[in-house]
N, C-alpha and C positions, 0 to 999 in steps of 0.2 A: 287452692288455685291450681289449675292445670298447667302443665309444662309446655302446652301448645296453645296458641291463640289464633283466633280467626278475626279478620277485619272485614266489616261491611261498610259501604258508603251510602249514606242517606241524605236527603235534602229536606230541611225543615223550613216552613214558611210562616211568617207572622206579619201582622200590621203594626206591631209594637216596636220591634227592634231585632238586631241580629242575635243577641243573647236569648231572647224569647224564641226565635226561630230555631236555635240550637237546642233549647230545652224541649221544644215541640218534637224535633227529630228523635231525641232520646226517649221521650215519653211514648212515642209510637213504637220505637224499636223494642223497648222493654216489655211490651205486650206479648211478644213472641220470642224474644232473645233473652236467655237467662245468663247470669254471671257476667254482666257488663262490668269491666273494671277500668275503662279509660276511653277518652275520646281525643281526637285531634281535629281542630278546625281546619278544613282544607281550603275553603273559599267563602267569601261573603259578597253577595251581589244584591241588587235591588231593582225594582220596577218603579218608574216615575210616571206621573201624570203629565198632561200637556203644559202645566204651569211649572214643571220642574220639581215638584214635591215628591218625596218618597212615599209610595203607597203600599209597597209590599217588600219586606226584607226576606232574603233567602240565605240560608247558611248550609253549606255542604260540610257534613260531619263524618269522619271515619270513626267507627265504633269498634272497639276491641273487646273480645270476650273469650273466656277459656273454652276449649273443646272438651266436651265430656267423653269419657271412655266407657 
C-alpha cells in the first residue's frame, strides 16, 4: 500500500436503494481506478415521483486509493 492516498468523489444511482447506489459508484470507479482501499459515504439523496414514492436513490461516495509511484 502506498504512503500517499488520493480521494475522488463519485455519485452512484440506483432504483433499488442507497447501498446499491454506493456499490454502483464503486463498480464504475474500479474500472479505471486501481488500488481502492476504502470509501466514505458522504451523502444520500433520492428523487421521488408525484405520489411521494422514491424512484431513484443517489449516494455520494468518497473513494480512497493509493498513489502509485
